[in-house]
N, C-alpha and C positions, 0 to 999 in steps of 0.2 A: 331557827336559822340553819342549824346544822342539818335538819331533815331536808330543808329546801335545797340546800347546796348538794346534799346526797342525791336528792331526786333528779336535779338537773345533770349531775355527773352521770347518773345511771342511764338516763334517757339519751345522753350524748353518746355514751359507749354503745347503747343498743342501736342507734341510728347507723353508727359506723359499721357495725356487724351486719346490719340488714341492707346497707347501701351496696349497689353493684360496684364491683372493684374495677377501676380503670387503670390500665398499664400503659406505659409509653411504648410505642413499637420499638423492637430491637433495632439497634443501629446495623446498617448493612456491613457485612464482613468485608474487610479491606482486601484488595487483590494482592497478588504476588508483587514483591518489591521490583521495581524497575529504575533504570537510570537512562537519562538522555545522553547521547542520541539513541533513538530506537533503530535507526539505520544511518551508517556513516558512509557507505559506498553508494554513490549515485542516489542521494537522498533528497533531490530537489522535486518540488510539486507533488508532495505525497497525497495519496488517497488511501483511506483505511476504512475497512468494513468489518464489523462483527457479525458473523452469520453461523448459525448451527454449531456454536461452541469453539469456533476459531476466528482469529483476526487474519484478515488478508490485507496486504500492503503492496501497492504498486506505485512506481515513481518514474519521473523522466529518465530516459536513457541516453539521449542524444546520439542514438544509433538506430538501426532498423529493427531493433529487438525490444520486446517488452518482457520483463521478468516480474515474478510475483512471489512474495514470501507469505507463508502460512504458519501460525502458531496458536496454540491454546491459551497463551498468556501474552500480554503486551511485551513483557520483558523478553520473551523467547524470540521476538522478531529480530533482535540484534544479531542472533546467530543462526536464524532459520536459513535453509537453503534458498537461493535465489533461483526459481524454476522458470525457464523460458515458456511463456504461454502464447507468444505470437512472434512471428518474424515475417518480413515482407521483402524478399529478395528477387522476385520474379516480375516486378512491375516498377513503375516510376514513383511508387509511394514508399521507397525503401530506405529513407534516411531521415535522421534527426527527429526522432519521436519525442513529443513533449506532453506533459500534463495529462496522463492517463487517468480516467475515472470509471468506476464501476456503479451501474445503477440496476436494480432489480425490477423488471416490468413484466407483468403477465407471465410469471413462472420462468423467465429467462434472464440472464445477466447480459447487459450490454456494456461494452467496454469502448469508451470514447477516447480519442487521442488526436492530436494534430501531428502532421508529418510533411515534410518538404519533399520535393522531387529530386532524384539522383542527378547530379551534375549542375544543379541550379544553385546560385549563390545562397548562403545561408539566409533563412528566414522570409525571403521574398515569396517563397512558394508555399508557405505553410498552409494546409488546409485541414479541416476537421473530418475524421473518419469514424466509423462505428463498426464494431464486431458483435456477433451474437453467439452466446453459448449454445452448445448442442443440447445440454440439459440444464439442471439447476446448480451445478458445481461452479463456484466462482472462478476456479482455475481453468475452466473450459472442458474439453477443447472448444476453440472458437472458429467461426466462419466469418469471412468478410461480408458486410451487408451493403454499405453505402458510404458515399461522401455527402457531408451536409453543408450546404452553402446557400447563398443568396445573390440574386442578381444585383443588389445595390451595395454590396460589399467591396470596398476599395483597399488595395488593388483586387482585381476581379476575384471574388471568392475567398479572399484571405480571412481566415477565422481561426482563433486559438482558444484554448482553455474552456472547451464546452462543458457544460453541466446541464442537469435536467431540473427544472422547476415544475412542482405539482401544485395546481390551484384550481379549485372548483371541479375537481374531477377530470381535469385536462392536463396535458403535458406541454411544456414550453422549453425550448432550447435557449439556454443562456450562453453567451460567449463574450470574447473580446474581439473588436474589429473597428473598422472606420466606415462611416457612411457620409456622402456628400461633403467630403474634405474635413470631417471631424478628426480631432486627435483620437489616439487609441482609447476607446469607449467601451462601455458595457452595452451589449446589444441583445435583443430577444426576438424570437419568432415562435408561432404556434407550430405544434407537431401533430400529424395525423397518427402516428405511432412512434415507437422508440427509436426508429431509424429513418423517419422521413419528415422533413419540414414541409409544412402546409404552405402553398404558395411559394413565393420566391424572394420576399423582402423581409429585412430585419428592421427594428426600430431601436433608436438609442434611449436608454433609460438612465444613464449617468456618463458624464464626461468629466476629465480632470480640470476642474475650475478653481479649486481651493488651493492655498499655498502648500499645504502639507501633501497634495496629490501631485505636485509638479517638481519635486526635488530630484534633480539629476535627469529628469525626463517627465513629459506629460502623459501619464499612463493610468488607465483604469483596466484591470484585467482579473482573471482568476475568480469570477463570481461564484459563490457557493450558497445555496439555500439553507436556511435554518428555520425550524418551525417550532412553536410552543404555544399552547393555550389559545389557539386560533389566530396567533400573530405569525406573520411571514416576514422574514428578514433575508436580505442578501448581503453576505460579508464578502468584501472584494479587496484585492491588492492594489495599492497606489504608489506612485513615484517609480523611479527607475530600479529594476531588479539588480542592476550592476552597481548599485551604491548601498550605503548602510542605512539609508532612510526609507527603504522599501518597508511598507507597513500595511495594516488592514483598516478599511473603512466600512461603513455600514449603511445600507438602505433598508427602509421599512415600508411594506406595502400598506399604505393608508387609504388607497382607493380600492375600486372593485375590478378594474381591468389591468392586469399586469403588463399588457402591451403598451400602455400609455405612460410617458415619462411623468406626467402629472400625478399618477397613482403611487409614485414612489417619493418618500421623504428622506433626504440624505442627512446623516448625523454631521454636525458642523466640525467635529473633532475626530481624530482617529481613535479606534477602539483597541489597537494592539501595535506597539511600536518598539523600537530599539530600547534596550536595557543596558546602558554602558556599564553600570556598576556590576552587572552579572556577566559582562562580556558577551552580550547578544546583539547582533547587528543584522538589519534587513530581515526581520521575521515576516513571513508572508506565505502566499499561495497555500492556503489552509484547506482542511476538510473537517467533518464533524463525525463523531461516532458516540454511541451510548454504551455504558458499562453493560457487562453480561447480565446483571440483574435488573437493569432498565431504570436504575435509580440516580445515575450520575451522567452528566454531559461532559464530553472531552473534545478538545480541539487537537488536531494534528497539523503541523506546519513545518516549513524549513527555515533555517537561519544560518548565518555565518558566525564564526567566533573571532573575526577580526574586522575592523572598519575598512580595511583595504581589500577584503575579499570581494569577488565579483559574482556574476550571474552564471555559475558553472557547476561542475560536479564537486566542488569543495563544499557546497551546502549540505547540511545533514538534516535528517528527519527528526523532529522532537514532538512530544506529546505532553499535555497536561490537562487536568481537571478545570472546568470553569463553573461559575455560579450564575445567578440571575438577580437583577436589580428589582427593586420594589415596583417599578413601572412596567415590569415585564420584558425588559431589554436584557441582552446577555452582558455579563461582566467577565471579561477574559483575564483581567488582572495584568501582571507583567510577565514576560518570558522568563522561564526558569534558567538558571545557569547549568551549563554542562556538568556532569559528574555527580550531581546531588541525587541521592536515592529517595524515592517517594513511594508510597503504597500505590499499587496498580488499581485499575478499575475494580469496583466492588463487584463481588459475585464470582471472581475467578476461583476455580477449585482445583484445576489440573496443576501438576508440576510443571515448572519451566524447563523445557528440553535444553540440553547442552550438546547433545550428539544424537546421531541417527543410525538405524540399521537399514540395510538395503536388502529387501527380501525378493527373491525371484519369483515372478508370477507363475511360471511353469512348475517349478519344483517346491516352492515354499520355503526354500532354504536361504540362509544368509551369506552375504559376501563377507569374506574374512581373509586376514593374513594368516597363511598357513602356520599352525603351531604357535603363533603369536611371536615368532622370531623377529628380532630387531635387525637382522642383517639385510643390507642392500641386495636386491635381487630375489628375496623370498617370494614365493608364488602367492597369487591371489586366487582363491578358489571359493566354492560354496560348501556349506556345512550346515547341518541342523542348528537352528538358532537356540543358543544356550545362554545368551546374555553376557558373554565373555567381552572383555575390552577389545580383544582382537577382532570383534564383530561390530564394533562401534566406530563411526566415522564422523568427524567434523568436516562439514562441507563449507568451506571458507570462500566467500566472495572476493574476487580479485579485482573488482571495479571495471571490468571490460566485457561483461556478459559471460565470463567464464568463472569457474571455481576450481579449487584444488580439494581433493579428498584426502584427508589427513587421519590416519589410523590412530585411534585413541591409546591403544597399548604401546605403539612403537614410535609414534610422532613422525613417522614417514608417510610419504604420499603415494598414491596410485600413479603408475608410470607405464607407458607403452615401451616394451623392450626394444632398445636400440633405435628408438624413434621411427620404427617401421611403419610403412603404410600398408602392409600386406594384410589380407584376410588371414586370420589365425595367429598373428603376432601376439605374444603373451602379455598379459597385463600382470605387473608385479609391483612390489614396493621398492621405493629408492628414497635416498636423501633428496631434499627439495633443491632443483637446480634452476627453477624459474623458466623452464622452456615450454614450448607449446605441447610437447608430448606428455607433459604432467597436468595439462589444464583441460577441463572437461566442461562441456555445456550440459546442464541438467534440463531436459526438454520434456514438458508435460505431454504425455501420450494418450492416456485414457483415465476415466474417473477412478476414484478411490486412490488417488496419489501414485499412479504408476507413471514412470518416466523412463526414457532412454538416456543413457550416459554416453555423451558423444565426444570423442577426442578432438581437441581443437587442431591438432596437427594432421591427422589422418582423415577426419570426418566420419570415422567408423565407430561402432558402438560396442559396449560391453556385452558379451555373449556368452552363454553357458555352452561349452563344447558339445556339439551333437545333441543338444537338448537333454543332456544326461540328468538324472535325478539323484544319483549316488553322492554320498559325502565324499568331498575331495575332488569332484569333477572340476576341471580347470575352467577358469573364466578368461576369455581372450577377447580380441577385437575381431569384429566381422562387419561386412556391409549390412546396412539396415534391411531387414527382411520383413519387419512388422509382425514377428511372432512373439509368443509369450516368453520364450527363452531369452529374449532381448529386452524385456520390461522388468523393471525393479519398482518396488513399492517403498516409498520413504516413510519410515515409522520412527517417532520420537523413542530413543533408547531410554530405558528405565535407569 
């Protein structure tokens, strides 16, 4: 009996030694900690892409300017510079930009947005437009391509919240509009390329008919495609954006032709809605992105932190991870409260930037406060980049398409001397006075993150005097000449 037990024990041990070892895959590394909101200024209708090691975030402006933020981590978007990537001040398309979205098609980025005509009452003239990137940089530069419209949209051509659906190797334009007297509905049309609608008519695939779609207003808008394991969903916003019951609904493509309303099945209940216990109201107008390592799915959306807040710039951009149900449908959970810190998207490896250096394209030298002096009036010049705090700047969004440049060493801001509009006026540091001479537009100029720094009062740019390359060369304002002495590279500071 003893021998038998010994024999079985010996054989069991031998089998264990000879059997192939199976190990569980290592868990994905958590990303850098982040805290909602990821954008507080002009945070409505967010669209977020992760591409080539960086997140890119663009939101509604309610002006004739679109700005974009770029960061290697989700957390870094909260302090990343808001860089102007497009403005339209020379035509009738120059006001009230809404719901911009980025889509990568055939090696180019296409930036879709809706805009109203200058001088026309708000909202009645909103039309959808599309820009095309010059290269493969999500920040551009961009050129204007087309207005996307349909002959059966009412009022004529009115279309907002455009997005691109991909199915069966074809492109379709999704949006929100009205056809044949319908309430504001989700509409779709085929596209011949990323900037052209085929034919001239749209079809309705969803209208606000359920009780939770009609709270405060009968609205379906913000359609956003979501794909997984051969399934195609459209997650959309429902009810009035000016109330706390704005929320997300879901369609699933259960037929073969996305142009047919019968091919879409609407979920009877909302999939993401207000969370009073967490102080989250009106969550909606979302987008989707994937973690850097491709293992996690994330939703980005806007929401208010009070039930009385409205459909305006008070909405902030938020993000959170979501999962999937056993039946293959998304499970978004409940909106997270503001202020809670969570692990960021898995696979993030870069540090989260908190400040930036500005490197002149011509000289390769850094913008600095001379000597690190804290005195008002200290000169701003260029110097060999050395990593000192006087060469580091926080570029703080002021919520009106401008920013202030705050020196990390001194806490004071870049200022145009005596508010002069003259070429050659000195750029210096000064205590914050909240005037336009201390406000700047950071305008994307060329690939590799080169920008021009445009003073809001004078319209002139930061310029290295006489294109000098020596340490201590003065930085002044000058008329834009489109030379490399007036271009500055934004680099996260170590």
